[in-house]
C-alpha positions in Angstrom: 176.4 78.2 -22.0 180.2 78.3 -21.5 182.3 80.4 -23.9 184.6 78.8 -26.4 187.5 80.0 -24.4 186.2 78.1 -21.4 185.8 75.0 -23.4 189.3 75.3 -24.8 190.7 75.7 -21.2 188.7 72.7 -20.1 190.1 70.6 -22.9 193.6 71.8 -22.2 193.1 70.6 -18.6 193.4 67.1 -19.9 196.9 67.7 -21.3 199.4 66.3 -18.9 202.9 67.7 -18.4 205.1 64.5 -18.9 207.6 65.2 -16.2 205.4 66.6 -13.5 202.3 64.3 -14.2 199.9 67.2 -13.7 197.8 69.0 -16.2 199.1 72.2 -17.8 196.1 74.3 -16.7 196.4 73.6 -13.0 200.2 74.2 -13.3 199.3 77.6 -14.7 201.4 77.0 -17.8 198.7 78.2 -20.2 198.5 82.0 -20.7 197.1 84.6 -23.0 194.4 82.4 -24.7 192.5 83.9 -27.6 190.2 82.3 -30.2 189.6 83.8 -33.6 188.5 82.4 -37.0 188.9 78.8 -35.8 192.3 79.2 -34.4 193.1 78.9 -30.7 196.2 80.8 -29.8 197.9 80.6 -26.4 201.2 80.7 -24.7 202.7 77.7 -22.8 205.1 78.8 -20.1 207.7 76.1 -19.7 209.6 75.5 -16.4 212.9 75.8 -18.2 214.0 77.2 -21.5 215.9 74.0 -22.1 212.7 72.0 -22.2 213.0 69.1 -24.7 209.2 68.5 -24.8 207.8 71.1 -27.1 206.8 68.6 -29.7 205.0 66.6 -27.1 203.0 69.6 -26.0 202.1 70.4 -29.5 200.9 66.9 -30.2 198.9 66.6 -27.0 197.3 70.1 -27.4 196.4 69.3 -31.0 194.8 66.0 -29.9 192.8 67.7 -27.1 191.5 70.7 -29.2 191.4 70.1 -33.0 188.3 68.1 -33.8 187.4 67.8 -30.1 186.3 71.4 -29.3 183.6 72.7 -31.7 184.9 75.7 -33.6 188.6 74.9 -33.2 190.2 74.0 -36.5 193.9 74.7 -35.6 196.1 75.9 -32.8 199.0 78.3 -32.6 201.3 77.9 -29.6 203.7 80.6 -28.4 206.5 79.7 -26.0 207.9 81.3 -22.9 209.8 80.0 -19.9 209.9 80.9 -16.2 212.2 78.8 -14.1 210.6 78.2 -10.7 212.3 79.6 -7.6 213.4 77.6 -4.6 211.7 79.3 -1.7 214.6 78.5 0.7 217.0 80.4 -1.6 214.6 83.4 -2.1 214.0 83.7 1.6 217.5 83.2 2.8 219.9 84.8 0.4 220.0 88.4 -0.9 221.4 87.0 -4.2 218.5 86.5 -6.7 219.2 82.9 -7.6 216.3 80.6 -8.5 218.2 77.3 -8.0 221.7 76.1 -6.8 222.9 72.8 -8.2 226.1 71.1 -7.1 228.1 69.0 -9.6 230.1 66.4 -7.7 232.1 63.3 -8.0 233.6 60.7 -5.6 237.0 60.9 -7.2 239.1 63.2 -9.4 239.6 62.7 -13.1 236.1 61.6 -14.1 235.3 64.8 -16.0 233.2 66.6 -13.4 234.4 70.1 -14.4 233.9 69.2 -18.1 230.3 68.2 -17.3 229.7 71.4 -15.2 231.1 73.6 -18.1 229.1 72.0 -20.8 225.9 71.9 -18.7 226.2 75.6 -17.9 226.9 76.7 -21.5 224.0 74.5 -22.8 221.6 76.0 -20.3 222.7 79.5 -21.2 222.5 78.8 -25.0 218.9 77.7 -24.4 218.1 81.1 -23.0 218.6 80.7 -19.3 220.6 83.1 -17.1 223.4 80.9 -15.6 226.2 81.4 -13.1 229.1 79.0 -12.5 231.1 78.9 -9.3 234.4 77.1 -9.4 234.3 75.7 -5.9 237.5 73.6 -6.4 239.3 76.4 -4.6 242.7 74.7 -4.5 242.8 73.3 -8.0 240.6 75.5 -10.2 240.1 74.3 -13.8 237.1 76.3 -14.9 239.1 79.4 -16.2 241.0 77.2 -18.7 237.9 75.3 -19.8 236.3 78.7 -20.7 239.5 80.1 -22.3 239.9 82.7 -19.6 243.2 81.7 -18.0 244.4 85.4 -17.9 241.0 86.9 -16.9 240.7 89.1 -13.8 237.4 90.2 -12.3 236.8 93.9 -11.8 235.4 95.4 -8.6 232.5 97.8 -8.5 230.5 98.9 -5.5 232.6 96.7 -3.2 231.6 93.6 -5.2 233.5 91.5 -7.8 232.1 91.4 -11.2 232.0 87.9 -12.6 233.6 87.3 -16.0 231.2 86.2 -18.7 231.7 84.0 -21.7 229.3 81.8 -23.8 226.5 83.6 -21.8 227.7 82.1 -18.5 228.9 84.3 -15.6 232.0 82.8 -13.9 234.0 83.2 -10.7 237.0 81.1 -9.7 240.2 81.4 -7.6 241.9 80.8 -10.9 241.1 84.4 -11.8 242.7 85.7 -8.6 246.1 84.1 -8.7 248.7 82.9 -11.2 248.8 79.3 -12.5 252.2 78.6 -10.9 251.1 79.8 -7.4 249.6 77.1 -5.2 246.5 77.8 -3.2 247.2 76.6 0.3 244.2 76.8 2.6 242.8 75.1 5.7 239.2 74.2 6.0 237.9 77.5 7.5 239.6 79.4 4.7 237.9 77.2 2.1 234.6 77.7 3.8 235.1 81.5 3.7 236.1 81.5 0.0 233.0 79.6 -1.0 230.7 81.9 0.9 232.4 84.9 -0.6 231.8 83.6 -4.1 228.1 83.7 -3.4 227.8 86.9 -1.3 230.6 89.2 -2.6 230.1 88.8 -6.4 227.6 90.8 -8.4 225.7 87.9 -10.0 222.5 89.6 -11.0 219.4 87.6 -11.5 220.1 83.9 -12.2 217.9 81.0 -13.2 220.6 78.4 -12.4 223.7 78.6 -10.3 226.0 75.7 -11.1 228.7 74.9 -8.5 231.6 72.8 -9.6 232.8 71.1 -6.4 236.2 69.5 -5.8 236.1 65.7 -5.9 235.5 63.6 -2.8 233.5 64.2 0.4 235.6 66.8 2.2 235.3 70.4 3.4 233.9 72.1 0.2 230.6 70.1 -0.2 230.1 70.2 3.6 230.6 74.0 3.6 228.4 74.5 0.6 225.5 72.5 2.0 225.7 74.0 5.5 225.9 77.6 4.1 223.3 77.6 1.3 220.1 75.7 0.5 220.9 73.4 -2.5 218.2 72.5 -4.9 220.1 69.3 -5.7 223.3 67.6 -6.8 224.4 65.8 -9.9 226.9 62.9 -9.4 229.4 62.3 -12.2 231.2 59.0 -12.6 233.1 56.9 -15.1 231.7 53.5 -16.0 234.3 51.3 -14.2 233.8 49.8 -10.8 236.5 51.9 -9.0 234.9 55.1 -10.1 231.4 53.9 -9.2 232.5 52.9 -5.7 233.6 56.5 -5.1 230.4 57.8 -6.6 228.4 55.7 -4.2 230.1 57.5 -1.3 229.4 60.9 -2.8 225.7 60.1 -3.1 225.7 58.9 0.5 227.3 62.1 1.6 224.5 64.2 0.0 221.9 61.9 1.6 223.4 62.7 5.0 223.5 66.4 4.1 219.8 66.2 3.1 220.5 67.4 -0.4 218.5 65.7 -3.1 220.5 63.8 -5.7 219.0 64.9 -9.1 220.7 62.0 -10.9 223.8 60.3 -12.1 225.9 61.0 -15.2 228.1 58.4 -16.8 231.1 60.1 -18.4 233.8 58.8 -20.7 231.5 55.9 -21.7 232.7 53.7 -24.5 235.1 51.0 -25.5 238.1 52.1 -23.4 236.4 52.5 -20.0 233.4 50.3 -20.8 229.8 51.4 -20.3 226.8 50.8 -18.0 228.4 51.2 -14.6 226.9 54.6 -13.9 223.5 53.5 -15.1 223.6 50.4 -12.9 224.6 52.5 -9.9 221.7 54.9 -10.5 219.3 52.0 -10.8 220.6 50.3 -7.7 220.1 53.4 -5.6 216.8 54.4 -7.2 218.3 57.5 -8.7 217.5 59.0 -12.1 220.1 58.2 -14.8 220.7 61.5 -16.6 222.7 60.3 -19.5 225.8 58.7 -20.9 228.6 60.9 -22.4 231.1 59.4 -24.9 234.8 59.4 -24.5 235.9 61.7 -27.4 239.0 63.7 -28.3 236.9 66.7 -29.1 235.8 66.9 -25.4 239.4 66.8 -24.2 240.4 69.4 -26.8 237.5 71.6 -25.8 238.5 71.6 -22.2 242.2 72.3 -23.0 241.6 75.2 -25.4 238.5 76.8 -23.9 236.1 75.6 -26.6 233.3 73.5 -24.9 232.3 70.8 -27.4 228.6 71.5 -26.8 229.0 75.0 -28.4 231.8 74.4 -30.9 230.7 71.1 -32.2 227.0 70.8 -31.2 226.1 68.3 -33.8 228.8 65.8 -32.9 227.9 62.7 -30.8 229.5 64.4 -27.7 227.9 67.8 -28.4 224.5 66.2 -28.7 225.0 64.1 -25.6 225.8 67.2 -23.5 222.8 69.1 -24.9 220.5 66.2 -24.0 222.1 66.0 -20.6 221.3 69.7 -20.0 217.7 69.2 -21.0 217.2 66.2 -18.8 218.9 67.9 -15.9 216.9 71.1 -16.3 213.7 68.9 -16.2 214.9 67.2 -13.1 215.5 70.5 -11.4 212.0 71.7 -12.2 210.5 68.4 -11.0 212.5 68.6 -7.7 211.3 72.1 -7.0 207.7 71.8 -8.2 207.1 68.5 -6.4 208.5 69.9 -3.1 207.0 72.2 -0.6 209.8 74.8 -0.9 209.0 76.3 -4.2 207.6 79.6 -5.3 205.1 79.0 -8.1 206.2 80.4 -11.5 203.3 82.9 -11.5 204.6 84.6 -8.3 208.2 85.2 -9.2 209.2 84.9 -12.8 
């Protein structure tokens, strides 16, 4: 006769992870099971600390065990998270990054850097280790958005030390020059600068590396995709047709570069710019729609004064929307890696 632990695990094998559509036992998400006095206690190892589905897991595990497995009267779930590792990154780079995600747009002014900033701080606030590279080499905005306009990275052991704020490690050409000094570079210099931000910075171990690209389909995204294996890209657009038209070109660029598009974000949605354009674009291309972000003064003020709205006003409509975006995007990253062949299972590299 099988033990009660075996029967519990068999019952848990009927619990399906909603994003991956596989059971949590075969995904090796169930750890440290013990049964005592009618209580089944175990740990569920999520694929991201930003997972929004804890309540779903609790409900489904309760339904599978309580009243279904003899001797189990209640459950107690502990939570852990191990972001899966993109095997191409692990095998190709000395830098211990688990995933590299490019934030892109077809045109300027759609709030791409604002999205990159709030996405990074939300992931860090959830418990992930996060880096952010400002790859808009010529027009860096990330230092101002984090309130670090006067910051300067230190150098130790021949490597730059990234600045850190809100739990996010940052590097930008904005830290290396004064605001009134223009950055004038040709394509090969841009290529070299982006590579150095990966290889010459002491990042430490990262779950997510977010790369804020300059707008358009020029040298920077091409250099990034040719130099480093990208887990995926996120396309940011405004709702109106002119912005969507440029976003379509950005998505097509990543198709040609063989970089998965994780989804589309519709920014500045609301009465002024309208709404629905980004979602319609995603639907027409068969891409995930990651979320709609409202046009709000607090978002603009947060970018101007280095106070990301998702941290400084998390319960506002905009703050909640950015947090939901981070959860959905983290889930899409996990799905992209765990459904692909180039992933190291979470039980091999934590």
